[in-house]
Each structure stands twice: as structure tokens, then as C-alpha cells.
C-alpha positions as CSV (number, residue, x, y, z in Angstrom):
1,M,-46.4,-23.0,-29.4
2,P,-50.1,-22.8,-28.6
3,I,-51.2,-19.6,-26.9
4,K,-53.1,-21.6,-24.5
5,K,-50.0,-23.3,-23.0
6,I,-47.8,-20.3,-22.9
7,F,-50.6,-18.0,-21.2
8,P,-50.6,-18.9,-18.0
9,F,-46.4,-18.9,-17.6
10,L,-47.1,-15.1,-19.7
11,F,-49.8,-14.3,-16.8
12,L,-48.0,-15.3,-13.9
13,V,-44.8,-13.5,-15.0
14,I,-47.4,-10.5,-15.7
15,V,-48.2,-10.6,-11.9
16,L,-44.8,-11.0,-10.4
17,F,-43.5,-8.2,-12.2
18,V,-46.9,-5.9,-11.6
19,G,-46.3,-7.4,-7.6
20,F,-42.6,-6.5,-7.4
21,G,-43.1,-3.1,-8.5
22,F,-45.7,-2.2,-5.7
23,L,-44.1,-4.5,-3.2
24,K,-40.7,-3.5,-3.2
25,P,-41.2,0.0,-2.1
26,T,-43.5,-1.3,1.1
27,V,-40.8,-4.0,2.0
28,D,-38.1,-1.4,1.8
29,S,-39.6,1.0,4.1
30,I,-40.5,-2.1,6.4
31,I,-36.6,-2.9,6.2
32,G,-35.9,0.7,6.7
33,K,-38.4,1.3,9.9
34,L,-36.7,-1.7,11.3
35,S,-33.1,-0.3,10.6
36,Q,-34.5,2.8,12.4
37,Q,-36.1,1.0,15.3
38,T,-32.8,-1.5,15.9
39,T,-31.0,2.4,15.4
40,L,-33.4,3.9,18.0
41,Q,-33.2,0.8,20.8
42,N,-29.3,1.1,20.9
43,D,-29.7,4.7,21.4
44,L,-32.1,4.5,24.1
45,A,-29.9,1.5,25.6
46,T,-27.0,4.2,25.5
47,A,-29.2,6.9,27.1
48,K,-30.0,4.7,29.8
49,T,-26.3,3.4,30.8
50,T,-25.3,7.4,30.1
51,R,-28.2,8.2,32.4
52,E,-27.2,5.7,35.4
53,N,-23.6,7.0,35.3
54,I,-24.6,10.6,35.4
55,D,-26.0,9.8,38.8
56,K,-23.4,7.2,39.7
57,I,-20.7,10.0,39.0
58,S,-22.8,13.1,40.4
59,N,-23.2,11.1,43.8
60,S,-19.3,10.2,43.7
61,L,-18.6,14.1,42.9
62,D,-20.3,15.1,45.6
63,S,-18.7,12.7,48.3
64,V,-15.6,13.6,46.4
65,L,-15.8,17.9,46.3
66,A,-17.2,17.2,50.5
67,S,-13.7,15.9,51.2
68,E,-10.6,18.0,52.2
69,S,-9.1,16.8,48.6
70,G,-11.9,18.3,46.6
71,K,-12.1,21.1,48.6
72,A,-8.5,22.2,47.4
73,A,-9.7,21.1,43.8
74,L,-12.3,23.8,43.8
75,A,-9.6,26.3,45.4
76,F,-7.1,25.4,43.0
77,L,-9.6,26.1,39.8
78,P,-12.8,28.2,41.2
79,S,-15.8,28.8,39.3
80,N,-15.5,32.7,39.7
81,S,-12.4,34.8,39.8
82,N,-12.5,35.3,43.5
83,Q,-10.0,38.4,43.5
84,D,-10.5,38.4,47.1
85,R,-8.7,35.0,47.9
86,I,-5.9,36.1,45.0
87,V,-4.8,39.3,47.6
88,D,-5.1,37.0,50.7
89,I,-2.2,34.8,48.7
90,M,-0.3,37.4,47.6
91,N,0.1,38.6,51.6
92,V,0.7,35.6,52.8
93,C,3.5,34.5,50.4
94,S,4.9,38.4,50.4
95,F,4.7,38.2,54.7
96,Q,6.4,34.6,54.5
97,S,9.2,36.2,51.9
98,G,10.3,38.9,53.7
99,I,9.2,41.4,50.6
100,S,7.2,44.9,50.9
101,V,3.9,45.2,48.4
102,S,4.3,48.3,46.5
103,D,1.2,48.5,44.0
104,F,-1.2,45.5,42.8
105,S,-3.9,45.8,39.9
106,F,-6.6,43.2,38.1
107,Q,-7.0,43.3,34.6
108,P,-9.8,41.0,33.6
109,N,-9.0,39.0,30.2
110,S,-11.3,38.3,27.3
111,K,-14.1,35.2,28.0
112,Q,-14.0,32.2,25.6
113,P,-16.8,31.2,23.8
114,V,-19.4,28.5,26.0
115,S,-18.7,25.7,23.4
116,Q,-18.4,24.2,20.2
117,V,-20.7,21.9,18.8
118,I,-18.8,20.5,16.1
119,N,-21.4,18.3,14.4
120,S,-25.2,18.0,14.5
121,A,-28.2,15.8,13.5
122,S,-30.6,16.9,11.2
123,D,-32.8,17.9,13.9
124,G,-30.3,20.1,15.8
125,K,-29.4,17.4,18.5
126,P,-25.3,17.2,18.9
127,V,-23.5,13.9,17.4
128,T,-20.4,14.6,19.4
129,A,-19.1,15.9,22.3
130,P,-18.7,19.9,22.7
131,V,-15.4,21.6,22.8
132,L,-14.9,23.2,26.4
133,P,-13.4,25.9,26.4
134,A,-9.8,27.3,28.2
135,P,-10.5,28.5,31.9
136,E,-11.1,32.2,31.9
137,S,-8.1,34.4,33.6
138,V,-7.7,37.6,35.2
139,T,-4.1,39.1,34.8
140,M,-2.6,40.0,38.6
141,T,0.5,43.1,37.9
142,I,2.7,43.2,41.6
143,G,5.5,45.4,42.5
144,V,7.4,43.9,45.4
145,R,10.7,45.5,47.4
146,G,13.2,43.0,48.8
147,S,16.0,40.8,48.8
148,Y,17.4,38.9,46.1
149,E,16.7,35.3,48.3
150,S,13.3,37.1,50.0
151,I,11.9,37.9,46.2
152,K,12.7,34.7,44.8
153,S,11.5,33.1,48.0
154,F,8.0,35.0,47.2
155,L,7.8,33.5,43.7
156,E,8.5,30.1,44.9
157,K,5.9,30.0,47.4
158,L,3.5,31.3,45.3
159,A,4.0,28.2,42.5
160,V,2.6,26.1,45.3
161,S,-0.1,28.2,46.8
162,G,-2.9,26.1,45.8
163,R,-4.2,28.2,42.9
164,F,-3.8,27.7,39.4
165,H,-1.6,30.3,37.5
166,V,0.9,31.0,35.1
167,V,3.9,33.7,35.5
168,N,4.3,35.7,32.2
169,A,7.3,37.8,33.6
170,V,9.3,38.9,36.0
171,S,11.5,41.8,36.0
172,I,14.1,42.8,38.6
173,K,16.1,45.9,39.2
174,Q,18.0,47.5,42.0
175,E,16.4,50.1,44.1
176,S,18.0,53.9,43.6
177,S,18.0,56.5,46.4
178,K,16.4,59.8,45.2
179,G,19.5,62.5,44.6
180,D,18.9,65.4,45.0
181,S,20.7,68.5,42.4
182,N,23.8,68.1,44.8
183,V,24.0,64.1,45.3
184,A,23.4,61.8,42.8
185,A,21.1,58.6,43.2
186,A,22.7,55.6,44.9
187,P,21.7,51.9,45.0
188,T,20.3,51.4,48.5
189,G,21.0,47.9,48.8
190,A,17.5,46.4,47.8
191,L,15.5,45.5,44.8
192,M,12.3,46.3,43.0
193,A,10.2,43.6,41.0
194,T,7.4,43.4,39.5
195,V,5.2,40.0,39.0
196,K,2.5,39.4,36.2
197,A,0.5,36.3,36.1
198,D,-2.5,34.8,34.9
199,F,-4.8,33.4,37.6
200,F,-7.5,31.1,36.1
201,N,-10.9,30.0,37.2
202,Q,-13.8,27.7,35.4
203,P,-17.4,29.1,35.6
204,E,-19.8,26.6,35.6
205,R,-22.2,26.4,32.3
206,S,-24.0,23.9,30.8
207,Y,-22.9,22.5,27.4
208,P,-24.8,21.0,24.8
209,G,-24.3,17.2,23.8
210,A,-22.0,17.3,27.2
211,N,-23.9,13.8,27.8
212,L,-21.1,12.6,25.2
213,L,-18.1,13.7,27.0
214,P,-16.4,10.5,27.1
215,V,-16.2,10.7,31.2
216,F,-19.9,9.6,31.2
217,G,-19.2,6.3,29.6
218,Q,-17.9,5.1,32.9
219,G,-19.6,5.0,36.1
220,T,-16.8,6.4,38.2
221,F,-15.4,9.4,39.0
222,D,-11.7,9.4,38.3
223,T,-9.9,11.3,41.1
224,A,-6.2,11.1,39.6
225,A,-6.0,14.8,38.7
226,I,-6.8,15.8,42.4
227,D,-4.4,13.3,43.9
228,T,-1.9,14.5,41.5
229,L,-2.8,18.1,42.7
230,L,-2.1,17.5,46.3
231,K,1.2,15.7,45.7
232,S,2.3,18.9,44.2
233,E,0.9,21.5,46.5
234,S,2.7,21.9,49.7
235,K,2.3,24.1,52.7
236,I,3.9,27.6,52.7
237,D,7.1,27.5,55.2
238,V,8.7,30.5,56.7
239,L,11.6,31.8,54.8
240,P,14.9,30.0,55.7
241,D,17.9,31.9,56.8
242,A,20.0,31.2,53.7
243,P,19.1,29.8,50.4
244,T,19.1,26.2,49.9
245,S,19.1,25.6,45.6
246,G,19.3,27.9,42.7
247,R,21.3,30.4,41.7
248,G,23.3,33.0,43.3
249,N,22.1,36.2,43.6
250,P,23.6,38.1,40.0
251,F,23.0,41.8,42.3
252,A,25.5,41.0,44.5
253,S,28.6,42.9,44.2
């Protein structure tokens, strides 16, 4: 084939090859920027929705916390240990149960880390919701004196006292009178009990990436947990004349 006939074809191939080599990076760059733009637009739309939901939830939360049920929730899990409130609860429960308090003490427990970010982007911004720490707690140890029924009533009233707690240990023993060198100690008929319980609180803190928590994916504040709490909580009644349920007194002869 004559050179003159194939030259235009070769020239076109060379131009396309060179042009493709220069144009491909540019095209790839444009496609990448378009992809980034789409991602940013989606992130912006998500951020706007989250912001709107935060405003709605904030207004709803203010209304809930101002109600009686909201106040009960804050009292159940306060932002600080509020040991004075725990003392008040112990006084009410012991008085209405007919027991006397012999000793009382508090021991703060170790604090949990503020939060933990599982994954972060290259710019350091969280891409997953933080792992929130467990509530802080203070351990209360109280010694009480009374009958088996009154100690049992004290524990029952403590269970529905409206403050989040976990009873870790209860020990009960018979009280003995102090004897002298000639008279041996003898049971008095009363019982001595030691109760150890952890009372919890959740401090107010800021959490990196909190906007990624599932609660902000919706525009309403779910009060189901508060409703369940109010159903499980009851008023503290005066000790009945006789136990109505449960085991009998194992210390009775």
C-alpha cells in the first residue's frame, strides 16, 4: 500500500493515541470530582435532615423533661451521684419499714471513659456513632436492725424507690446481747442486716460523632422507656401487719 494512502490513517491513530493519553487523566479527574460532588451532596442532605431532627427532638425533649414523667426519669438516672437523695430514700424506706439504721457509707467507683470512636475518616471526623460509656456509680453500704419482715419490706421498698440501682449483696444475722464474764451472749430476737448496692448516674457530656447515633435518624423522641419506668415504679406504702408473699422467716424457731 502506498505511503500516501496509509499516512492519513497512521496520523489519525497517532493523534488518537496521544490525545487519549492526555485526555484520560483529565476525564478520570472530572469523573472523580463528579463522584465526590455527589457524595458531598448526599452528605449535605443527610446533615440537613439530622439538623432538622435534632431541632425537633430537642423541642420534644424539653417538653418531656418538663412533664412529671420526665422529672421521674431524671430522678431515676440523674446527671450526678446526688448522694443526699440516696440518703433521703434510705430514711424513707427504713422509717416506713420499721427498721433502724446502724451505719451508712459511700464509696465512689472508677469512672468510665467519655466515649470511644470506632472508625474515623482521614480528616479525623467520626464515620460511625460513638460507643457511649456505662453510667457512673457510687456504692452504698448500709447496716440496719429489725425483724425479718421489716428488713424484707425495706428491700422491697428500695426496689421501687425511683432511683436506678443494683443490690450486690445482702447479709443477715441474728443480733446477740453482749454478755459479761459470767453471762453468755444470747439472741435478742432482732436481726442485723448489711445491704450493699450501686446507685447509678449518667453525667452530661459531649460525644464526638453523636450526630451519627440512630436516635437522630428520626424526628421524634421515643418515650417508651420512660413509660415502662413509670409502670414499674410504685408508691412506697406503709409496712403491712403481716407479710403477704414470699418466703417465711428462716430465723424463726
